[in-house]
C-alpha positions as CSV (number, residue, x, y, z in Angstrom):
1,M,-0.3,29.7,5.4
2,S,0.5,26.1,5.8
3,P,0.6,23.8,2.9
4,A,-2.5,21.4,2.2
5,P,-2.0,18.2,3.9
6,T,-1.2,15.0,1.6
7,L,-3.8,12.3,1.5
8,H,-1.5,10.0,3.6
9,E,-1.1,12.7,6.3
10,A,-4.8,13.1,6.4
11,A,-5.5,9.4,6.6
12,A,-2.8,8.9,9.3
13,S,-4.3,11.7,11.4
14,L,-7.4,9.4,12.0
15,Y,-5.2,7.3,14.1
16,R,-3.9,10.0,16.4
17,S,-6.2,9.3,19.3
18,C,-5.7,5.5,18.9
19,G,-2.2,5.5,20.6
20,Q,1.3,6.3,19.5
21,F,2.1,3.0,17.8
22,P,-0.8,2.9,15.5
23,F,-0.4,6.5,14.6
24,Y,3.2,6.4,13.8
25,F,2.8,3.1,12.0
26,A,-0.1,4.5,9.8
27,K,2.0,7.8,9.3
28,G,5.2,5.8,8.1
29,K,3.5,3.1,6.2
30,L,1.3,5.3,4.2
31,K,4.1,7.8,3.5
32,Y,6.7,5.4,2.4
33,D,4.6,2.5,0.9
34,P,2.7,3.7,-2.1
35,I,0.2,0.8,-2.5
36,M,-2.9,2.2,-0.8
37,T,-2.5,5.5,-2.9
38,D,-1.8,3.4,-5.9
39,L,-4.8,1.4,-5.5
40,L,-7.0,4.7,-5.8
41,V,-4.9,6.2,-8.6
42,L,-5.2,3.2,-10.6
43,G,-8.9,2.7,-10.2
44,C,-8.8,-0.7,-8.6
45,L,-11.4,0.1,-6.2
46,S,-13.9,1.4,-8.7
47,R,-16.6,-0.5,-10.6
48,K,-16.8,-0.1,-14.5
49,S,-20.4,0.8,-13.8
50,A,-19.4,3.7,-11.5
51,S,-21.9,2.3,-8.9
52,A,-21.0,1.9,-5.3
53,A,-18.8,-1.0,-4.9
54,R,-19.3,-3.6,-1.8
55,L,-15.4,-3.9,-0.7
56,L,-13.7,-6.6,1.3
57,D,-10.1,-6.2,2.9
58,L,-8.6,-9.6,3.7
59,G,-5.9,-9.1,6.2
60,C,-6.7,-5.4,6.5
61,G,-4.5,-4.9,9.5
62,Q,-5.5,-1.7,11.4
63,G,-7.5,-0.7,8.4
64,L,-5.2,1.7,6.7
65,L,-7.0,1.3,3.4
66,F,-10.3,2.4,4.9
67,A,-8.5,5.4,6.5
68,M,-7.3,6.4,3.1
69,L,-10.7,6.0,1.6
70,D,-12.4,8.0,4.4
71,A,-9.9,10.7,4.3
72,S,-10.2,11.0,0.5
73,A,-13.9,11.3,0.6
74,R,-13.9,13.7,3.5
75,I,-11.2,16.2,2.4
76,A,-11.1,16.2,-1.3
77,P,-14.6,18.0,-1.5
78,E,-13.5,20.7,0.8
79,S,-10.1,21.4,-1.1
80,K,-8.2,20.8,2.1
81,V,-5.9,18.2,0.6
82,A,-3.2,18.3,-2.2
83,A,-4.8,18.6,-5.6
84,S,-2.9,15.7,-6.9
85,S,-4.5,13.2,-4.4
86,P,-6.9,10.7,-6.0
87,A,-10.5,11.1,-5.5
88,A,-12.4,8.3,-3.6
89,P,-14.3,5.7,-5.4
90,P,-18.0,5.3,-4.2
91,I,-18.1,2.5,-1.7
92,A,-21.4,1.0,-0.6
93,F,-19.8,-0.7,2.3
94,A,-16.3,-1.8,3.5
95,R,-15.7,-4.8,5.6
96,G,-12.3,-5.8,6.9
97,F,-10.9,-9.1,8.4
98,D,-7.9,-9.5,10.4
99,A,-6.7,-12.4,12.8
100,A,-4.7,-9.9,15.1
101,R,-6.7,-8.5,17.8
102,S,-4.6,-5.6,18.5
103,N,-4.7,-4.4,14.7
104,V,-8.6,-4.9,14.8
105,R,-8.9,-2.9,18.0
106,W,-6.9,-0.1,16.7
107,G,-8.8,-0.2,13.3
108,Q,-12.2,0.0,15.1
109,S,-10.9,2.8,17.3
110,M,-10.0,4.8,14.2
111,L,-13.4,4.1,12.6
112,A,-15.2,5.0,15.8
113,N,-13.1,8.2,16.5
114,R,-14.0,9.7,13.1
115,A,-15.9,13.2,13.6
116,Q,-18.0,12.6,10.5
117,P,-17.6,9.2,9.0
118,H,-17.5,9.3,5.2
119,L,-17.0,5.5,4.8
120,D,-19.5,2.8,5.9
121,A,-17.1,0.4,7.4
122,E,-16.2,-2.1,9.9
123,I,-13.4,-4.2,11.0
124,V,-13.6,-7.6,12.8
125,V,-11.4,-10.4,14.2
126,A,-11.5,-13.3,11.9
127,D,-9.3,-16.1,10.4
128,I,-9.8,-15.3,6.4
129,R,-9.3,-18.9,5.9
130,T,-12.6,-19.9,7.7
131,V,-14.7,-16.8,7.8
132,D,-17.9,-16.7,5.6
133,L,-17.5,-14.0,3.0
134,P,-20.5,-11.8,2.0
135,V,-21.3,-11.3,-1.7
136,C,-19.1,-8.4,-2.9
137,D,-17.9,-6.5,-5.8
138,I,-14.0,-6.0,-4.9
139,V,-11.9,-8.1,-2.6
140,V,-8.4,-6.7,-1.7
141,A,-5.7,-8.9,-0.2
142,I,-2.3,-7.1,0.4
143,D,0.7,-9.1,1.5
144,V,-1.5,-11.9,2.7
145,L,-1.3,-15.1,0.7
146,H,2.5,-15.9,0.8
147,Y,2.0,-16.5,4.6
148,M,-0.3,-19.3,3.8
149,P,0.4,-22.9,2.7
150,Y,-0.4,-23.4,-0.9
151,A,-3.4,-25.6,-0.1
152,D,-4.9,-22.6,2.0
153,Q,-4.2,-20.2,-0.6
154,E,-6.1,-22.1,-3.3
155,S,-9.0,-22.8,-1.0
156,L,-9.2,-19.0,0.0
157,L,-9.1,-18.0,-3.7
158,R,-11.8,-20.3,-4.4
159,K,-14.1,-19.0,-1.7
160,V,-13.3,-15.5,-3.0
161,A,-14.5,-16.5,-6.4
162,A,-17.7,-17.6,-4.9
163,A,-18.2,-14.4,-3.0
164,L,-17.5,-12.0,-6.0
165,A,-20.5,-10.9,-7.8
166,L,-20.5,-11.1,-11.7
167,G,-17.9,-8.7,-13.0
168,G,-16.2,-8.5,-9.6
169,R,-12.6,-7.8,-9.1
170,L,-9.8,-9.5,-6.7
171,V,-7.0,-7.1,-6.2
172,L,-3.9,-9.1,-5.1
173,L,-0.4,-8.2,-3.9
174,V,2.3,-10.6,-3.5
175,P,6.1,-9.8,-2.9
176,R,8.5,-10.2,-5.8
177,R,10.8,-13.2,-5.7
178,A,13.7,-12.5,-3.4
179,A,17.2,-13.8,-4.2
180,G,17.6,-17.3,-2.9
181,S,14.0,-17.5,-1.7
182,A,11.0,-19.7,-2.8
183,R,9.0,-18.0,-5.4
184,A,6.4,-15.6,-3.9
185,I,3.6,-16.1,-6.5
186,P,2.4,-19.6,-5.6
187,P,0.9,-22.2,-7.9
188,G,-2.4,-21.5,-6.0
189,L,-2.7,-18.2,-7.9
190,S,-2.6,-19.9,-11.4
191,R,-4.9,-22.8,-10.6
192,A,-7.6,-21.1,-8.8
193,P,-10.9,-20.5,-10.8
194,V,-10.9,-16.8,-9.9
195,T,-14.0,-15.1,-11.1
196,G,-13.7,-11.6,-13.2
197,R,-10.8,-9.3,-12.9
198,V,-7.9,-10.2,-10.9
199,A,-5.6,-7.4,-10.4
200,A,-2.3,-7.7,-8.6
201,A,-0.9,-4.4,-9.7
202,G,2.8,-4.1,-10.6
203,M,3.4,-1.2,-8.3
204,G,6.5,-0.4,-6.3
205,D,9.7,-2.4,-5.5
206,R,8.0,-5.3,-4.2
207,H,4.6,-5.2,-6.2
208,G,4.1,-8.4,-8.0
209,A,2.1,-9.3,-11.2
210,V,-1.1,-8.5,-13.2
211,A,-3.5,-11.2,-14.1
212,H,-6.9,-12.0,-15.5
213,G,-8.0,-15.0,-13.9
214,S,-4.5,-16.3,-13.4
215,V,-1.0,-14.8,-13.2
216,L,0.0,-14.0,-16.7
217,S,3.1,-11.8,-16.2
218,E,5.4,-10.1,-14.0
219,R,5.7,-6.3,-14.2
220,P,8.9,-4.3,-13.4
221,P,8.9,-1.9,-10.4
222,C,7.2,1.4,-11.3
223,R,7.3,4.1,-8.5
224,R,11.1,4.6,-8.5
225,T,11.9,3.6,-11.9
226,G,9.3,5.5,-13.8
227,S,8.1,2.2,-15.6
228,P,4.4,2.6,-16.8
229,V,1.8,0.9,-14.6
230,P,-1.3,-0.5,-16.2
231,P,-4.5,0.9,-14.8
232,C,-7.1,-1.5,-13.4
233,Q,-9.8,-2.3,-16.1
234,D,-12.4,-4.8,-16.3
């Protein structure tokens, strides 16, 4: 009897019909980069009230986070995934934005090819600096801000703050500072009036800082060193 698939294997399988590149990218990315799994494990996508969250993913790429959420919701109840895999949080809807048309095409194909969708989601081509954001409960921005000038970062964070409902949460991931490089956590993060919980979880080799409204402290890497990771809490 073959072993139960891991969550990242189940998520990557959703891209099998999308072409070789998106499938093998998803397979490798989800296996070797723990961020998507950690977002579920730490409860970063769950609301304190346990009600379904309205989720936005800024710079969502080909929708890997949505694939993880859908796979978790689909497989966990069927007991066909490893028991250690995190359960999917309740999501009212998920909307992803990305400027790369190829990423969006692969993400849309992944969503369209699901036999039985377990996540109400869509992915659209958009510039996150200018797109109108709907009212939401959770905003995720993974490895996005450091590609922007500081002025655009601050403008985007102000727009996110306006879109978040009361008690909303912004989940940020910014790279740790590399030797000889400019600091990866920009001034815009500490100046922007972000509403509610800001959680840039300190996970993995390149995972950054934890903050409540601003960047308060850097956290050491955790996945490969065993350092404790704080769960997302309101």
